[in-house]
C-alpha positions in Angstrom: 122.9 108.1 49.4 125.6 110.8 48.9 124.3 112.6 52.1 124.6 109.3 54.1 128.1 108.8 52.9 129.0 112.4 53.8 127.7 111.9 57.3 129.6 108.7 57.7 132.8 110.4 56.7 132.2 113.2 59.2 131.6 110.7 61.9 134.9 109.0 61.0 136.7 112.3 61.3 135.2 112.9 64.8 136.2 109.3 65.9 139.7 109.7 64.6 140.0 113.1 66.4 139.0 111.6 69.7 141.4 108.7 69.3 144.3 111.0 68.5 143.4 113.3 71.4 143.5 110.3 73.7 146.9 109.2 72.4 148.1 112.8 72.9 147.1 112.8 76.6 148.9 109.6 77.3 152.4 110.9 76.6 151.6 114.1 78.5 150.6 112.3 81.7 153.7 110.1 81.4 155.9 113.2 81.1 154.4 115.2 84.0 154.3 112.3 86.5 157.9 112.2 87.8 157.3 111.5 91.5 158.8 108.3 92.7 156.7 106.1 94.9 157.6 105.9 98.6 160.3 103.4 99.3 161.8 103.4 95.9 164.5 106.1 96.5 167.8 105.1 95.0 170.3 104.0 97.6 172.9 106.7 98.6 176.4 106.1 97.3 179.6 107.7 98.4 182.6 108.1 96.3 185.9 106.9 97.7 187.8 109.7 99.4 190.6 109.6 96.9 188.3 110.2 93.9 186.1 113.0 95.3 185.8 115.9 92.8 186.7 119.3 94.1 183.7 121.4 95.0 182.8 124.1 92.5 180.5 127.1 92.7 178.5 128.5 89.8 179.7 131.9 88.7 177.5 134.9 89.7 174.6 135.6 87.4 174.1 131.9 86.3 170.8 130.2 86.8 170.4 126.5 87.7 169.1 124.4 84.8 165.3 124.4 84.7 163.2 121.3 85.3 161.4 119.4 82.6 158.6 122.0 82.3 160.1 123.5 79.1 160.4 120.0 77.6 156.8 119.3 78.5 155.7 122.4 76.8 157.7 121.6 73.6 156.3 118.0 73.6 152.7 119.4 74.0 153.2 121.7 71.1 154.6 118.9 68.9 151.7 116.6 69.8 149.2 119.3 69.0 150.8 119.9 65.6 150.7 116.2 64.8 147.1 116.0 65.9 146.2 119.0 63.7 148.0 117.6 60.7 146.3 114.3 61.1 142.8 115.9 61.3 143.6 118.0 58.3 144.7 114.9 56.3 141.5 113.1 57.2 139.3 116.0 56.2 141.2 116.4 53.0 140.7 112.7 52.2 137.0 112.9 52.9 136.6 115.9 50.6 138.7 114.4 47.8 136.8 111.1 48.1 133.5 112.9 47.8 134.6 114.8 44.7 135.9 111.7 43.1 132.6 109.9 43.8 130.6 112.8 42.2 132.9 112.8 39.1 132.6 109.0 38.8 128.8 109.3 38.9 128.8 111.8 36.1 131.2 109.8 34.0 129.2 106.6 34.5 126.0 108.4 33.3 127.7 109.7 30.2 129.0 106.2 29.4 125.5 104.7 29.8 124.1 107.3 27.4 126.7 106.5 24.8 125.9 102.8 25.1 122.3 103.5 24.5 123.1 105.5 21.4 125.2 102.6 20.2 122.2 100.3 20.6 120.1 102.8 18.7 122.6 102.7 15.8 122.4 98.9 15.9 118.6 99.1 15.6 118.9 101.5 12.6 121.8 100.0 10.7 121.4 96.2 11.3 118.3 94.9 12.9 115.6 96.9 11.1 117.3 96.3 7.7 117.4 92.6 8.3 113.8 92.5 9.4 112.7 94.3 6.2 114.9 92.3 3.8 115.2 88.8 5.2 112.7 85.9 4.7 109.3 86.9 6.2 108.8 84.1 8.7 112.4 84.2 9.9 112.2 88.0 10.3 109.1 87.7 12.4 110.8 85.2 14.7 113.9 87.4 15.0 111.8 90.4 15.8 110.0 88.6 18.6 113.4 87.7 20.1 114.8 91.3 19.9 111.6 93.3 20.6 112.1 93.3 24.4 115.6 94.7 24.0 114.4 97.6 21.8 111.5 98.3 24.2 114.1 98.5 27.0 116.1 101.0 25.0 113.0 103.3 24.8 112.5 103.0 28.6 116.1 103.8 29.2 116.0 106.9 27.0 112.8 108.1 28.9 114.7 107.6 32.1 117.1 110.4 31.1 114.2 112.7 30.2 114.1 114.0 33.8 117.7 115.1 33.8 119.7 117.7 31.8 118.5 118.2 28.2 115.6 115.9 29.1 113.6 117.0 26.1 116.1 115.4 23.6 116.0 112.1 25.4 112.2 112.1 25.6 112.0 112.6 21.8 114.5 109.7 21.3 112.3 107.5 23.5 109.3 108.3 21.4 111.2 107.7 18.2 112.3 104.2 19.4 108.7 103.4 20.4 107.5 104.5 16.9 110.0 102.2 15.3 108.7 99.3 17.5 105.1 99.9 16.3 106.2 100.1 12.7 108.2 96.9 12.9 105.3 95.1 14.6 103.0 95.8 11.6 105.7 95.2 8.9 107.0 91.9 10.3 103.5 90.6 10.8 102.5 91.4 7.2 105.7 90.0 5.7 105.2 86.7 7.6 101.7 86.4 6.2 101.7 84.6 2.8 98.3 86.0 2.0 99.1 89.6 2.8 98.5 92.3 0.1 101.8 93.2 -1.5 100.8 96.9 -1.5 100.2 96.8 2.3 103.5 95.1 2.8 105.3 97.8 0.8 103.5 100.6 2.7 104.4 99.0 6.0 108.1 98.9 5.0 107.9 102.5 3.9 106.6 103.5 7.4 109.5 101.6 9.0 112.0 103.5 6.9 110.4 106.9 7.7 110.6 106.1 11.4 114.2 104.9 11.1 115.1 108.3 9.7 113.4 110.1 12.5 115.1 107.8 15.0 118.6 108.8 13.8 117.8 112.5 13.9 116.6 112.2 17.5 119.7 110.1 18.4 122.1 112.8 16.9 120.3 115.5 18.9 120.5 113.5 22.1 124.2 112.7 21.5 125.1 116.3 21.4 123.9 116.8 25.0 126.4 114.3 26.4 129.3 116.2 28.1 
């Protein structure tokens, strides 16, 4: 996608250059074409005899004023300067837009990673504690409602494993998955009125162990965010 956008910007530069060149040729042709069509000569006029100005002669060494060639050259130079400045401005805008896009992409990724870590903190500080301390049947229902969200967190963390500092994000994904498995067992046992209390206690202990590993992994992954 960035490559396609770059090609589109270059195409826009070429189109703008062609348009500006066409606009530049228009004024040049208008300036150089000074021949009057046949039959359109201005009618001759004669001044009244009493108002005729005395004839004068140019002093030696003077040259008659040049035609509009110099003016055409100056106009051509000015138009070339304008066209060059316009092209430079377009290229500068393309480069600046590309840099801004790249910077925005990096910033968006960092923000998404911080959001993921905030959800991990919610899993550790709120959801898992409620599931291990609330009424067994209600905790089981709540876990079934939030389980998909936690699984999505694990998948998101694994998605960052292919980028910079990918190992830290892979370990975070594994830690989230371990918490999911521990909560599956613990909530099922707590919802069962016939469950062995020792088994329930052991399952809760496993959840707490995985919660601790979860936060360690989250802290390591958090330090990789620029």
